[in-house]
C-alpha angles and dihedrals in degrees: 000000000000118000114243102241110192093084096216094302099113102118140135093267090053093051094045090049091056091053092046088053092054092044090232100115097047092053093049094046089050091052093045094049093048096053092040090054088060086079089078090064100031121110124221114272112257094216141015116261118249107253093240123157138140100246127117128200124213115204131000118320129191105241114227118225100239145003107256135134126038122347110273136223091261088060091064108100098227139077102316124168127184120198112202129217091252089072095040110044097068096044118119107213137155090212132026093229088070088070088074091070086084092062123084124253094017122137117203125210112198112191092169092203101139109258088003087072111149149280143235128234140185142198099031096310120120135227097237094115097239092097115022108190104173125088107220121205131177113201087343095307118125107251109179125112118234089273091051093250117148106224089134088075086078090069090074130067129200097253092058096047117104096181144334117226118197120189117189123196144043102273102083105104096188095089136038120172111069092000091117100132101008143296144264127211121193108204114198129201113283120175130001135101114262145121118209132170129179127186126177145162133201149156122333095028094296119169127177135185125182125174123181126181132183127189120181132175129174095285108010134058130187126189126183132184124188120182141175129180132176135171139175088217131230092265129054119271092022102120111149138171134177139182129201135183132183133179126184125187122184132174131195109180119217111273092003126132097217143067121208130186150153130221126198126188131179128182132182128181139171125187144163120233123228093203132215126298135206119254092258094048095050093048089051098047118351094185096059121106126237104274096226097044102078093131099036117121146116139247127200136192113177129174131181122183123175142170121213132197125178116183128187099209093180139338089284106026123075129178126194128182131176130182126189151176120210121192123191127181119175132170119185129182112196141163112189104191141006114290093016123129119255109249123211105203118193124189120183116177137168120185124181131173152122140251124201127184131182117197125190119191109191088172138311085288096059130033123169128192138176134170146173132206138188129191128180119194128197109191138178123190112188132171136185135187105237140185109211091335094312111123116239103170139345115251101176137023113169126166117183141160130209132194121195121189119184141172137176144180129194137175128205106205121183107180090173135019091256101044133065126177125191121189115180141175132197133182130189134184129189132201135169147117138246133214127194104201093187093070100014095244131139135206137199130230115270120263095270099141116175111337107212117201117186118190140183136188136177138182129188126191107198091165130026107262097027125087121180112197139177136179142180125194146161126228131167144225124207131179121279129213114357092347092072088069138059138202125228110280093028122107116261110238121223123215120271108246118218117200118186139172136185137187122193151156124229111195136188105166093164131018093254099049127063133160151141139221123193144171120205142177134191131183131191122206099205112002116197129197132192117248095228095198096042115129091222102037089254125172132211135216111253092183133221112343139186129204127184138164153161123237124197123180137157140163127203131192098209095179140342093278100034132062132161137191137182140175134190128190128188113194140175131190116190135177105230099177116012127218125254095270100052108037091158093065097077109132092007128130119256114248125267096011112135112220091223142017125202133182130168140159148176129212120199129180103213093182133354087270103034124066131175138195139191121194133178132196125185138166135187128243128273143195115257095212134034102246088062089212109086098069138009126255123287140172107066115134143135130216131200119202128188130192140180127196122193123191101215094178136346090277105029128067135174126215130195119183131179115194123197088017094187094045094239121182116243130167146176115236133189138168105246099200103008092254098103092270096139123197121203138203119186120220123225123296124220109329129189123202133186126191142173121209124195121196130187 
């Protein structure tokens, strides 16, 4: 276990000092104070701005009374989708990333390898783990590992989720590191008085228990979540179990202008891994396990601890600050192919930091916001060559630190009731050092300097019910792990600059119909991917890339008992100018990028107590390597899911869910050694779940 190094000195003065040293904070404060001072000369707005944005909400949300506090995800003028708890709480899932299948434009990568279960991706990126392009937050707390992977998503279970917010695009200035194609925030339940418990069972010896409790008085709220899930798995040698706990305590004193609280999460999981099969093996028996992987598996210990403070400094000025500590311990034993050595992969990470945001609302016509963030990472990446989990030799011992400083400012300006303009600017810097303890060598951080990211968005509402929006923004990608550093004599790598733009139309011509259509593009100047099987955690230059797509989505309340929704996304990811190592990839498709994504659903209330739903998810095929020539295309599939909910009494409800109703084959495929030697992992067949929920 890594030693916690800050020796009790992590405080506000320490963090502010770091920003002062980098000259980030003084610049931002200067800008914020200048624009805030304009209030002294501003005239009262003659009219209230039309509440126009580009966000869509799926399910039923509780509407807040007023617009106060920091600017929210729905204020970002891009493709924003919000999934409400009404579409989350009754879902039967082995892993929480599966909930994102209900959101438009999301590609799912299902490894089906026990605790190494899968990931979601957006905007023409994939979920392979070599390029992680989504910033994950849980209750506003950064929740990616150093590589950008999103294992922290396992710390939350459906019953404790209040909403999921997905922001796609490059124009959101609030986040920097990992915010390449967008961000996702999982908001959990805070406040309220309730007692809820849900227990269920299903196919493949699956058992699930979730308990959620809320206690709120006039000034103090407590929320608890206790969860356990186990499954025998669809494939052989796939037993898995996980346990998660969360506690949230918030106080708002009488006659006070602030709310303060702390959140603690802890997650532990242990799972066997069924391994990857050859094409011949998986076609003969997709449920069998890899014959040489009898001791393969993964263990996780994940912790997240955060403090939150929201202060209403005046009727127009709001300050929010969050500090956090994330701990991540992972041990994986894996053998990828016959005759290969079993690898023991150990990742030990501790990240701590703070986020501070100041929001000024002069009126509905002018809103200003600025923020700063700091994150320090202490990471160890260790590997051993094992025989049945018995260490034979050490093959990797890397110890590295990373500091990320960031700051942003944005202004929401509405000169008329039908027009809103949002200019924004973000800057990030990175520092750190790297030590290879196997050969006693060190490295320095790459020459990233200050990474400036201008952004601009606009929306016009020429007719009530129709909002035409557009945006342009810049994000960045830097190396992860060892590839973020260089040795003397090696070239210093610059960040890959991602420039993206989008134009779209959100429409709601009548109360029962709502939708959005959008076209987007995103280019990368020097895209870099991790070489996942590299002995030294190396990366390679993919080159200049271009992604583009069209998103269509709509929902319709046909009648009181019947509603339908659907979304379709066409996407393309092309290598325009390859890197030095793969010159034959010019004009080729990037690997594991489905050419289309489709989701749809219908909800029907059969009786006042009985409701039903039918949902579908489909995605197109993809190449598994970047030359597009060594193998064919794989990965296309569709799933149909059906569910029934019956309200037995006011406090008791029953749920029946059938997933993959037509028992379609679907698999994850990758090229093990980039020679056309594909390895396969089949997803679950038809599964049936039953659950009972009690609410008080």
